[in-house]
N, CA, C and O atoms as CSV, one atom per row, in Angstrom:
chain,resi,resn,atom,element,x,y,z
A,1,MET,N,N,81.173,98.795,28.389
A,1,MET,CA,C,81.689,99.285,29.286
A,1,MET,C,C,81.015,100.634,29.385
A,1,MET,O,O,80.671,101.358,28.451
A,2,ASN,N,N,80.857,100.893,30.997
A,2,ASN,CA,C,80.338,101.412,31.292
A,2,ASN,C,C,80.995,102.524,33.084
A,2,ASN,O,O,81.417,102.042,34.135
A,3,PRO,N,N,80.862,103.559,32.827
A,3,PRO,CA,C,81.617,103.880,33.610
A,3,PRO,C,C,80.721,104.699,34.995
A,3,PRO,O,O,81.135,105.535,35.798
A,4,LEU,N,N,79.909,104.316,34.913
A,4,LEU,CA,C,79.109,104.658,35.966
A,4,LEU,C,C,79.085,103.586,37.384
A,4,LEU,O,O,78.928,103.929,38.556
A,5,ALA,N,N,79.316,102.057,36.784
A,5,ALA,CA,C,79.541,101.014,37.783
A,5,ALA,C,C,80.483,101.288,38.268
A,5,ALA,O,O,81.336,102.093,37.896
A,6,ASP,N,N,80.411,100.121,39.906
A,6,ASP,CA,C,81.396,100.522,40.829
A,6,ASP,C,C,82.572,99.975,39.943
A,6,ASP,O,O,82.360,99.374,38.890
A,7,ALA,N,N,83.488,100.159,40.309
A,7,ALA,CA,C,85.191,99.984,40.050
A,7,ALA,C,C,85.513,98.741,39.895
A,7,ALA,O,O,86.329,98.268,39.105
A,8,GLN,N,N,84.845,98.200,40.679
A,8,GLN,CA,C,84.844,96.334,40.845
A,8,GLN,C,C,84.483,96.068,40.252
A,8,GLN,O,O,85.106,95.409,39.419
A,9,ASP,N,N,82.553,96.430,40.045
A,9,ASP,CA,C,81.836,95.541,38.743
A,9,ASP,C,C,82.861,96.176,37.374
A,9,ASP,O,O,83.532,95.361,36.741
A,10,GLN,N,N,82.903,97.638,37.011
A,10,GLN,CA,C,83.731,97.088,35.865
A,10,GLN,C,C,85.080,96.528,35.412
A,10,GLN,O,O,85.392,96.484,34.222
A,11,LEU,N,N,85.868,96.101,36.402
A,11,LEU,CA,C,86.869,95.705,36.400
A,11,LEU,C,C,86.343,94.203,36.365
A,11,LEU,O,O,86.873,93.517,35.492
A,12,ALA,N,N,85.651,93.743,36.946
A,12,ALA,CA,C,84.961,92.092,36.748
A,12,ALA,C,C,84.094,92.028,35.093
A,12,ALA,O,O,83.962,90.980,34.461
A,13,TRP,N,N,83.697,93.084,34.731
A,13,TRP,CA,C,83.435,93.152,33.410
A,13,TRP,C,C,84.354,93.240,32.084
A,13,TRP,O,O,84.099,92.828,30.952
A,14,LEU,N,N,85.234,93.749,32.456
A,14,LEU,CA,C,86.738,94.000,31.728
A,14,LEU,C,C,87.510,92.671,31.406
A,14,LEU,O,O,88.035,92.463,30.312
A,15,GLY,N,N,87.528,91.880,32.351
A,15,GLY,CA,C,87.947,90.534,32.365
A,15,GLY,C,C,89.136,90.775,31.861
A,15,GLY,O,O,89.980,91.534,32.339
A,16,GLU,N,N,89.254,89.878,30.501
A,16,GLU,CA,C,91.009,89.853,29.763
A,16,GLU,C,C,90.742,90.873,28.660
A,16,GLU,O,O,91.528,90.900,27.713
A,17,ARG,N,N,89.660,91.751,28.695
A,17,ARG,CA,C,89.667,92.526,27.340
A,17,ARG,C,C,90.813,94.000,27.516
A,17,ARG,O,O,91.022,94.624,28.556
A,18,GLU,N,N,91.116,94.130,26.823
A,18,GLU,CA,C,92.284,95.252,26.764
A,18,GLU,C,C,91.649,96.575,26.361
A,18,GLU,O,O,92.174,96.879,25.290
A,19,VAL,N,N,90.632,97.642,26.768
A,19,VAL,CA,C,90.487,98.580,26.643
A,19,VAL,C,C,90.881,99.903,27.168
A,19,VAL,O,O,90.841,100.368,28.307
A,20,GLU,N,N,91.318,100.441,25.908
A,20,GLU,CA,C,92.214,101.371,26.178
A,20,GLU,C,C,91.808,102.725,26.833
A,20,GLU,O,O,90.666,102.953,26.435
A,21,THR,N,N,92.064,103.343,27.341
A,21,THR,CA,C,91.537,104.473,28.635
A,21,THR,C,C,91.355,105.559,27.541
A,21,THR,O,O,90.819,106.516,28.099
A,22,GLU,N,N,91.540,105.798,26.390
A,22,GLU,CA,C,91.180,107.007,25.322
A,22,GLU,C,C,90.336,106.180,24.713
A,22,GLU,O,O,89.403,106.973,24.583
A,23,PHE,N,N,90.129,105.646,24.458
A,23,PHE,CA,C,88.914,104.774,23.626
A,23,PHE,C,C,87.479,105.242,24.733
A,23,PHE,O,O,86.408,105.602,24.242
A,24,VAL,N,N,87.682,105.165,26.086
A,24,VAL,CA,C,86.517,105.158,26.964
A,24,VAL,C,C,86.221,106.925,27.167
A,24,VAL,O,O,85.083,107.372,27.303
A,25,VAL,N,N,87.485,107.801,27.155
A,25,VAL,CA,C,87.789,109.169,27.039
A,25,VAL,C,C,87.023,109.750,25.671
A,25,VAL,O,O,86.475,110.843,25.527
A,26,GLU,N,N,87.105,109.137,25.135
A,26,GLU,CA,C,86.767,109.802,23.499
A,26,GLU,C,C,85.415,109.755,23.656
A,26,GLU,O,O,84.742,110.783,23.595
A,27,GLU,N,N,84.767,108.288,23.924
A,27,GLU,CA,C,83.569,108.478,24.160
A,27,GLU,C,C,82.772,109.264,24.770
A,27,GLU,O,O,81.785,109.773,24.240
A,28,VAL,N,N,83.301,109.518,26.515
A,28,VAL,CA,C,82.245,110.185,27.084
A,28,VAL,C,C,82.920,112.052,26.689
A,28,VAL,O,O,82.353,113.117,26.934
A,29,GLU,N,N,83.803,111.894,26.258
A,29,GLU,CA,C,83.712,113.633,26.502
A,29,GLU,C,C,82.971,113.566,24.819
A,29,GLU,O,O,82.982,114.776,24.593
A,30,LEU,N,N,82.421,112.999,23.680
A,30,LEU,CA,C,81.904,112.627,23.050
A,30,LEU,C,C,80.283,113.457,22.784
A,30,LEU,O,O,79.782,114.243,21.980
A,31,LEU,N,N,79.812,112.527,24.301
A,31,LEU,CA,C,78.772,112.842,24.818
A,31,LEU,C,C,78.830,114.415,25.402
A,31,LEU,O,O,78.077,115.226,24.864
A,32,CYS,N,N,79.535,114.779,26.279
A,32,CYS,CA,C,79.805,115.847,27.021
A,32,CYS,C,C,79.736,116.947,25.726
A,32,CYS,O,O,78.865,117.807,25.860
A,33,ARG,N,N,80.416,117.007,24.696
A,33,ARG,CA,C,80.479,117.979,23.698
A,33,ARG,C,C,79.425,118.041,23.102
A,33,ARG,O,O,79.203,119.192,22.725
A,34,ALA,N,N,78.562,117.241,22.802
A,34,ALA,CA,C,76.751,116.917,21.864
A,34,ALA,C,C,76.164,117.745,23.006
A,34,ALA,O,O,75.659,118.820,22.685
A,35,SER,N,N,76.162,117.467,24.025
A,35,SER,CA,C,75.457,117.999,25.304
A,35,SER,C,C,74.914,119.167,25.004
A,35,SER,O,O,73.739,119.133,24.639
A,36,GLU,N,N,75.462,120.218,25.060
A,36,GLU,CA,C,74.954,121.323,24.310
A,36,GLU,C,C,73.975,121.806,23.386
A,36,GLU,O,O,73.327,122.843,23.530
A,37,GLY,N,N,73.913,121.142,22.594
A,37,GLY,CA,C,72.662,121.155,21.600
A,37,GLY,C,C,71.973,120.152,22.047
A,37,GLY,O,O,70.867,120.413,21.575
A,38,LEU,N,N,71.879,119.373,22.515
A,38,LEU,CA,C,71.086,118.156,23.103
A,38,LEU,C,C,70.189,119.305,24.051
A,38,LEU,O,O,68.992,119.564,23.928
A,39,ALA,N,N,70.838,119.701,24.699
A,39,ALA,CA,C,70.048,120.556,25.662
A,39,ALA,C,C,69.079,121.838,25.314
A,39,ALA,O,O,68.107,122.213,25.969
A,40,GLU,N,N,69.708,122.516,23.875
A,40,GLU,CA,C,69.445,123.379,23.775
A,40,GLU,C,C,67.483,122.852,23.282
A,40,GLU,O,O,66.495,123.571,23.429
A,41,ARG,N,N,67.522,121.295,22.664
A,41,ARG,CA,C,66.668,121.075,21.937
A,41,ARG,C,C,65.371,120.274,22.962
A,41,ARG,O,O,64.269,119.771,22.739
A,42,GLY,N,N,66.271,120.512,24.206
A,42,GLY,CA,C,64.988,120.102,25.557
A,42,GLY,C,C,65.269,118.385,25.602
A,42,GLY,O,O,64.356,117.657,25.992
A,43,VAL,N,N,66.498,117.840,25.207
A,43,VAL,CA,C,66.978,116.478,25.512
A,43,VAL,C,C,67.578,116.513,26.884
A,43,VAL,O,O,67.772,115.394,27.358
A,44,PHE,N,N,67.916,117.519,27.627
A,44,PHE,CA,C,68.687,117.421,28.629
A,44,PHE,C,C,68.310,118.379,29.386
A,44,PHE,O,O,68.231,119.461,28.804
A,45,GLU,N,N,67.957,118.376,30.859
A,45,GLU,CA,C,67.581,119.306,31.891
A,45,GLU,C,C,68.933,120.266,32.078
A,45,GLU,O,O,70.076,119.816,31.996
A,46,PRO,N,N,68.687,121.342,32.282
A,46,PRO,CA,C,70.204,122.318,32.606
A,46,PRO,C,C,71.036,121.606,33.466
A,46,PRO,O,O,72.261,121.546,33.356
A,47,THR,N,N,70.095,120.855,34.659
A,47,THR,CA,C,71.542,119.970,35.657
A,47,THR,C,C,72.288,118.856,35.381
A,47,THR,O,O,73.273,118.362,35.929
A,48,ASN,N,N,71.371,118.434,34.051
A,48,ASN,CA,C,71.982,117.296,33.369
A,48,ASN,C,C,73.672,117.834,32.536
A,48,ASN,O,O,74.856,117.512,32.634
A,49,LEU,N,N,72.624,119.067,31.528
A,49,LEU,CA,C,74.303,119.972,30.808
A,49,LEU,C,C,75.591,120.246,32.019
A,49,LEU,O,O,76.783,119.972,31.876
A,50,HIS,N,N,74.986,120.811,33.111
A,50,HIS,CA,C,75.991,121.218,34.221
A,50,HIS,C,C,77.225,119.651,34.522
A,50,HIS,O,O,78.434,119.419,34.510
A,51,ASP,N,N,76.001,118.976,34.750
A,51,ASP,CA,C,76.588,117.466,35.105
A,51,ASP,C,C,78.272,116.962,34.088
A,51,ASP,O,O,79.423,116.568,34.274
A,52,LEU,N,N,77.453,117.288,33.168
A,52,LEU,CA,C,78.323,116.532,31.782
A,52,LEU,C,C,78.941,117.696,31.440
A,52,LEU,O,O,79.664,117.421,30.483
A,53,GLN,N,N,79.040,118.844,31.712
A,53,GLN,CA,C,80.456,119.673,31.224
A,53,GLN,C,C,81.074,119.614,32.556
A,53,GLN,O,O,81.775,120.624,32.498
A,54,VAL,N,N,81.322,119.015,33.935
A,54,VAL,CA,C,82.312,118.696,34.784
A,54,VAL,C,C,82.575,117.866,34.363
A,54,VAL,O,O,83.792,118.026,34.270
A,55,ILE,N,N,82.331,116.795,33.899
A,55,ILE,CA,C,82.533,115.493,33.815
A,55,ILE,C,C,83.406,115.587,32.566
A,55,ILE,O,O,84.397,114.871,32.422
A,56,GLY,N,N,82.951,116.623,31.534
A,56,GLY,CA,C,83.915,116.743,30.332
A,56,GLY,C,C,85.484,117.408,30.688
A,56,GLY,O,O,86.557,117.068,30.191
A,57,ARG,N,N,85.232,118.434,31.687
A,57,ARG,CA,C,86.358,119.198,32.279
A,57,ARG,C,C,87.003,118.460,32.716
A,57,ARG,O,O,88.191,118.575,32.416
A,58,ARG,N,N,86.588,117.228,33.713
A,58,ARG,CA,C,87.428,116.380,34.631
A,58,ARG,C,C,88.281,115.244,33.476
A,58,ARG,O,O,89.500,115.073,33.465
A,59,LEU,N,N,87.405,114.647,32.670
A,59,LEU,CA,C,88.244,113.214,31.358
A,59,LEU,C,C,88.708,114.607,30.961
A,59,LEU,O,O,87.937,114.966,31.851
A,60,GLY,N,N,89.086,115.445,30.614
A,60,GLY,CA,C,90.072,116.811,29.969
A,60,GLY,C,C,91.080,116.750,30.435
A,60,GLY,O,O,91.991,117.006,29.647
A,61,GLY,N,N,91.459,116.442,31.721
A,61,GLY,CA,C,92.474,116.946,32.378
A,61,GLY,C,C,92.782,115.309,32.755
A,61,GLY,O,O,92.847,115.102,33.967
A,62,ILE,N,N,92.888,114.678,32.289
A,62,ILE,CA,C,93.682,113.163,32.542
A,62,ILE,C,C,94.797,113.614,31.435
A,62,ILE,O,O,94.679,114.202,30.360
A,63,ASP,N,N,95.537,113.277,31.894
A,63,ASP,CA,C,97.209,113.666,30.608
A,63,ASP,C,C,97.227,112.001,30.437
A,63,ASP,O,O,96.689,111.009,30.929
A,64,ALA,N,N,98.359,112.415,29.249
A,64,ALA,CA,C,98.342,111.813,27.703
A,64,ALA,C,C,98.863,110.654,28.330
A,64,ALA,O,O,98.409,109.674,27.739
A,65,SER,N,N,99.580,110.334,29.221
A,65,SER,CA,C,100.416,109.153,29.854
A,65,SER,C,C,99.190,107.985,30.307
A,65,SER,O,O,99.175,106.869,29.787
A,66,CYS,N,N,97.956,108.510,31.574
A,66,CYS,CA,C,97.260,107.868,31.587
A,66,CYS,C,C,96.038,107.845,30.946
A,66,CYS,O,O,95.044,107.198,31.274
A,67,ARG,N,N,96.220,108.837,29.707
A,67,ARG,CA,C,95.201,108.139,28.638
A,67,ARG,C,C,95.812,106.905,28.003
A,67,ARG,O,O,95.071,106.031,27.554
A,68,ALA,N,N,97.036,106.803,27.950
A,68,ALA,CA,C,97.356,105.654,26.978
A,68,ALA,C,C,97.795,104.215,27.447
A,68,ALA,O,O,98.474,103.364,26.873
A,69,GLU,N,N,97.056,104.226,28.937
A,69,GLU,CA,C,97.435,102.566,29.956
A,69,GLU,C,C,96.119,102.220,29.702
A,69,GLU,O,O,95.245,103.086,29.709
A,70,LEU,N,N,95.903,101.189,29.503
A,70,LEU,CA,C,94.267,99.961,29.714
A,70,LEU,C,C,93.644,100.964,30.940
A,70,LEU,O,O,94.050,101.701,31.839
A,71,TRP,N,N,92.347,100.463,30.334
A,71,TRP,CA,C,91.353,101.042,31.122
A,71,TRP,C,C,91.155,100.813,32.864
A,71,TRP,O,O,91.021,101.634,33.771
A,72,ALA,N,N,91.193,99.644,32.859
A,72,ALA,CA,C,91.531,98.130,33.907
A,72,ALA,C,C,92.445,99.176,35.190
A,72,ALA,O,O,92.081,99.507,36.318
A,73,LYS,N,N,93.938,99.530,34.313
A,73,LYS,CA,C,94.311,100.024,35.442
A,73,LYS,C,C,94.746,101.585,35.640
A,73,LYS,O,O,95.784,101.960,36.185
A,74,ALA,N,N,93.725,102.417,35.079
A,74,ALA,CA,C,93.390,103.852,35.203
A,74,ALA,C,C,91.891,103.236,36.296
A,74,ALA,O,O,91.854,103.576,37.479
A,75,LEU,N,N,91.323,102.781,35.987
A,75,LEU,CA,C,90.254,102.348,37.348
A,75,LEU,C,C,90.647,102.373,38.725
A,75,LEU,O,O,90.025,102.900,39.647
A,76,ALA,N,N,92.098,101.552,38.801
A,76,ALA,CA,C,92.319,101.478,40.019
A,76,ALA,C,C,93.551,102.340,40.434
A,76,ALA,O,O,94.178,102.174,41.480
A,77,THR,N,N,93.844,103.357,39.407
A,77,THR,CA,C,95.153,103.938,39.818
A,77,THR,C,C,94.415,105.971,39.569
A,77,THR,O,O,94.615,106.995,40.222
A,78,ASP,N,N,93.923,105.797,38.836
A,78,ASP,CA,C,92.932,107.348,38.647
A,78,ASP,C,C,92.132,107.857,39.436
A,78,ASP,O,O,91.050,107.371,39.767
A,79,PRO,N,N,92.777,109.261,39.939
A,79,PRO,CA,C,91.146,109.252,40.982
A,79,PRO,C,C,90.166,110.623,39.930
A,79,PRO,O,O,89.277,111.413,40.248
A,80,ALA,N,N,90.825,110.377,38.747
A,80,ALA,CA,C,89.245,111.021,38.061
A,80,ALA,C,C,88.629,110.290,37.996
A,80,ALA,O,O,87.784,110.771,38.751
A,81,TRP,N,N,88.269,109.484,37.742
A,81,TRP,CA,C,87.531,108.330,37.487
A,81,TRP,C,C,86.468,107.979,38.909
A,81,TRP,O,O,85.283,107.729,38.685
A,82,ASP,N,N,87.014,107.984,40.398
A,82,ASP,CA,C,86.157,108.037,41.480
A,82,ASP,C,C,85.583,109.489,41.166
A,82,ASP,O,O,84.361,109.388,41.269
A,83,GLU,N,N,85.982,111.009,40.772
A,83,GLU,CA,C,85.187,111.737,40.713
A,83,GLU,C,C,84.384,111.775,39.602
A,83,GLU,O,O,83.329,112.368,39.832
A,84,VAL,N,N,84.469,111.453,38.728
A,84,VAL,CA,C,83.228,110.958,37.552
A,84,VAL,C,C,82.369,110.159,37.707
A,84,VAL,O,O,81.299,110.372,37.136
A,85,ARG,N,N,82.538,108.860,38.597
A,85,ARG,CA,C,81.641,108.064,38.302
A,85,ARG,C,C,80.379,109.002,39.149
A,85,ARG,O,O,79.465,109.213,38.353
A,86,PRO,N,N,80.068,109.657,40.632
A,86,PRO,CA,C,79.119,110.387,41.307
A,86,PRO,C,C,78.250,110.843,40.342
A,86,PRO,O,O,77.066,110.524,40.233
A,87,LEU,N,N,79.034,111.795,39.467
A,87,LEU,CA,C,78.505,112.535,38.423
A,87,LEU,C,C,77.667,112.398,37.510
A,87,LEU,O,O,76.802,113.217,37.201
A,88,ALA,N,N,77.948,110.945,36.830
A,88,ALA,CA,C,77.560,110.282,35.838
A,88,ALA,C,C,76.219,109.664,36.322
A,88,ALA,O,O,75.137,109.620,35.737
A,89,ARG,N,N,76.709,109.028,37.996
A,89,ARG,CA,C,75.210,108.483,38.348
A,89,ARG,C,C,74.146,109.506,38.307
A,89,ARG,O,O,73.097,109.287,37.702
A,90,ARG,N,N,74.395,110.717,38.985
A,90,ARG,CA,C,73.515,111.446,39.164
A,90,ARG,C,C,72.738,112.126,37.955
A,90,ARG,O,O,71.690,112.766,38.047
A,91,PHE,N,N,73.487,111.849,36.766
A,91,PHE,CA,C,73.041,112.267,35.118
A,91,PHE,C,C,72.043,111.370,34.938
A,91,PHE,O,O,70.983,111.694,34.402
A,92,LEU,N,N,72.327,109.987,35.433
A,92,LEU,CA,C,71.582,108.662,34.830
A,92,LEU,C,C,70.211,108.857,35.680
A,92,LEU,O,O,69.074,108.764,35.218
A,93,LEU,N,N,70.600,109.178,37.155
A,93,LEU,CA,C,69.262,109.216,38.065
A,93,LEU,C,C,68.328,109.988,37.131
A,93,LEU,O,O,67.454,109.477,36.430
A,94,VAL,N,N,68.758,111.847,37.251
A,94,VAL,CA,C,68.378,112.155,36.749
A,94,VAL,C,C,67.066,111.872,35.100
A,94,VAL,O,O,65.928,112.225,34.792
A,95,THR,N,N,67.828,111.311,34.696
A,95,THR,CA,C,67.680,111.554,32.913
A,95,THR,C,C,66.306,110.064,32.605
A,95,THR,O,O,65.302,110.060,31.893
A,96,LEU,N,N,67.057,108.705,33.747
A,96,LEU,CA,C,66.669,107.532,33.195
A,96,LEU,C,C,65.693,107.174,35.101
A,96,LEU,O,O,64.632,106.561,35.219
A,97,GLY,N,N,66.248,107.592,35.883
A,97,GLY,CA,C,65.382,107.431,36.817
A,97,GLY,C,C,66.237,106.651,37.851
A,97,GLY,O,O,65.876,106.486,39.017
A,98,ASP,N,N,67.543,106.127,37.267
A,98,ASP,CA,C,68.302,104.988,38.042
A,98,ASP,C,C,69.269,105.308,37.736
A,98,ASP,O,O,69.198,106.018,36.733
A,99,TRP,N,N,70.972,105.044,38.355
A,99,TRP,CA,C,71.723,105.150,37.754
A,99,TRP,C,C,72.313,103.777,37.637
A,99,TRP,O,O,73.292,103.547,36.928
A,100,ARG,N,N,71.575,102.703,38.485
A,100,ARG,CA,C,72.175,101.132,37.669
A,100,ARG,C,C,71.679,100.601,36.729
A,100,ARG,O,O,70.655,99.928,36.851
A,101,GLN,N,N,72.447,100.829,35.280
A,101,GLN,CA,C,72.177,100.456,34.271
A,101,GLN,C,C,73.011,99.276,34.017
A,101,GLN,O,O,74.219,99.298,34.253
A,102,PRO,N,N,72.320,98.097,33.474
A,102,PRO,CA,C,73.064,97.128,33.046
A,102,PRO,C,C,74.446,97.501,32.772
A,102,PRO,O,O,74.792,98.637,32.446
A,103,LEU,N,N,75.223,96.498,32.917
A,103,LEU,CA,C,76.735,96.775,32.006
A,103,LEU,C,C,76.278,95.802,30.561
A,103,LEU,O,O,75.555,94.806,30.575
A,104,PRO,N,N,76.757,96.261,29.694
A,104,PRO,CA,C,76.731,95.599,27.950
A,104,PRO,C,C,77.533,94.373,28.265
A,104,PRO,O,O,78.540,94.344,28.973
A,105,ARG,N,N,76.762,93.011,27.438
A,105,ARG,CA,C,77.865,92.381,27.109
A,105,ARG,C,C,78.485,92.348,26.131
A,105,ARG,O,O,78.349,92.579,24.930
A,106,PRO,N,N,79.848,91.731,27.429
A,106,PRO,CA,C,80.657,92.417,26.544
A,106,PRO,C,C,80.586,90.747,25.139
A,106,PRO,O,O,80.006,89.662,25.169
A,107,ALA,N,N,81.573,91.472,24.064
A,107,ALA,CA,C,81.515,91.069,22.588
A,107,ALA,C,C,82.817,90.024,23.391
A,107,ALA,O,O,83.449,90.181,24.435
A,108,PRO,N,N,82.828,89.076,22.471
A,108,PRO,CA,C,83.612,87.732,23.000
A,108,PRO,C,C,85.189,88.277,22.428
A,108,PRO,O,O,85.260,89.175,21.589
A,109,LEU,N,N,86.165,87.746,22.882
A,109,LEU,CA,C,87.453,88.149,23.123
A,109,LEU,C,C,87.924,87.321,21.757
A,109,LEU,O,O,87.934,86.091,21.780
A,110,ARG,N,N,88.259,87.957,20.735
A,110,ARG,CA,C,88.929,86.783,19.693
A,110,ARG,C,C,90.025,87.168,19.465
A,110,ARG,O,O,90.494,88.268,19.756
A,111,SER,N,N,90.837,85.773,18.599
A,111,SER,CA,C,92.064,86.008,18.491
A,111,SER,C,C,92.942,87.160,18.335
A,111,SER,O,O,92.511,88.035,17.584
A,112,GLY,N,N,94.298,87.392,18.983
A,112,GLY,CA,C,94.481,88.713,18.979
A,112,GLY,C,C,94.076,89.422,20.105
A,112,GLY,O,O,94.901,89.562,21.007
A,113,ASP,N,N,93.475,89.678,20.170
A,113,ASP,CA,C,92.794,90.878,21.199
A,113,ASP,C,C,93.516,90.738,22.425
A,113,ASP,O,O,93.359,91.848,22.933
A,114,ASN,N,N,94.167,90.106,23.166
A,114,ASN,CA,C,94.291,90.696,24.229
A,114,ASN,C,C,96.321,90.156,24.288
A,114,ASN,O,O,97.027,90.511,25.232
């Protein structure tokens, strides 16, 4: 999963995998919550911290019904992801020098996963 890639790339990567939006939101929110402590330790610049806080607030505003649906549907229907994507890209640009990071290789589908 990569919340930074273009929506079409994300959808292609997802394929038939049924990733729940709640899982994606929880993972990103965890990074956002941990970012303040990491910034205090010099891992992130203040700009990074601000971007992560904005991302966390935006994702925190996603209502429960949207969190319950599959991420593929949320990517297509919830404008939050269009708002998060540029902030996440800026975060990667500042921390890694480029926002275009490879999408992880998806795990093989297991029987009963789809």
